[in-house]
C-alpha positions in Angstrom: 149.8 104.4 95.4 149.1 102.7 97.8 145.9 104.8 98.7 144.6 105.3 95.0 141.6 103.4 94.5 141.2 101.4 91.6 137.2 102.1 89.9 136.4 98.8 88.5 133.1 98.7 86.1 130.7 97.2 88.7 131.5 100.4 91.0 131.2 102.9 88.0 127.9 101.0 86.8 126.7 100.8 90.7 127.0 104.4 91.3 125.6 105.3 87.8 122.4 102.9 89.0 122.2 104.5 92.3 121.5 108.2 90.6 119.0 106.5 88.6 117.2 105.4 91.0 116.3 108.9 92.8 112.5 108.6 90.6 112.0 105.5 92.7 113.1 107.1 96.1 110.7 109.7 95.8 107.7 107.1 94.6 108.5 105.8 97.8 108.7 108.6 99.6 105.2 109.4 98.7 103.8 106.2 99.3 105.2 106.0 102.7 103.5 109.7 103.3 100.3 108.0 102.1 100.8 104.9 104.5 101.5 107.2 107.3 98.3 109.2 106.6 96.0 106.9 105.9 97.2 104.8 109.5 96.6 107.9 111.8 93.5 108.3 110.1 92.3 104.6 111.1 93.6 105.3 114.5 91.0 108.4 115.1 88.2 106.1 114.3 89.0 102.2 113.6 85.1 101.2 112.8 84.1 104.3 110.7 87.0 104.4 108.8 87.9 100.4 108.6 87.6 100.5 104.9 90.8 102.7 104.4 93.0 99.2 105.7 92.3 98.7 102.0 94.3 101.5 100.9 97.1 101.2 103.3 98.1 97.5 102.0 97.7 99.0 98.4 99.7 101.7 98.7 102.2 99.0 100.8 101.7 96.8 97.9 103.2 99.5 95.7 105.4 100.4 97.6 106.6 96.9 98.0 107.0 96.5 93.8 108.3 99.5 93.1 111.6 98.8 95.3 111.4 95.2 93.5 111.6 97.2 90.1 114.4 99.4 91.5 116.8 96.5 92.7 115.8 94.5 89.5 117.0 97.4 87.7 120.1 97.3 90.0 120.9 93.6 89.5 120.2 92.7 92.7 117.7 89.9 91.6 117.3 88.5 95.2 116.0 91.6 96.5 113.9 91.7 93.6 112.2 88.7 94.2 111.3 88.9 97.5 110.2 92.3 97.2 108.3 91.1 94.6 106.8 88.6 96.7 105.6 90.6 99.4 104.2 92.9 97.0 102.0 90.5 95.4 101.2 89.4 99.2 100.0 92.8 99.6 98.1 92.9 96.7 96.1 89.4 98.1 95.8 91.0 101.2 94.1 94.3 99.9 91.8 91.5 97.7 90.6 90.2 101.1 89.9 93.4 102.8 88.0 94.7 99.8 86.2 92.0 99.7 85.5 92.1 104.0 85.2 95.5 104.6 83.2 96.8 101.1 
């Protein structure tokens, strides 16, 4: 009896929500690959591909907002708020680089 685990509703709910978050993980994986590929393109010739900075900021904003939604659905509100604010900041950086480079 000492080693038996008691399962609470909170643990079962968290386990269920982790299994449902696989879609968000796939989206983040794809966005992460896009960010890495875009960064390598920028490193090849920064002056020629300076407009790709806009895409990098856009992908990063989408990734942060997607993670914010994931944590919001898990009822981890503080993480969701911080990630959403970071996503909004990156959207602002996207707009700034859009006006600066285009």
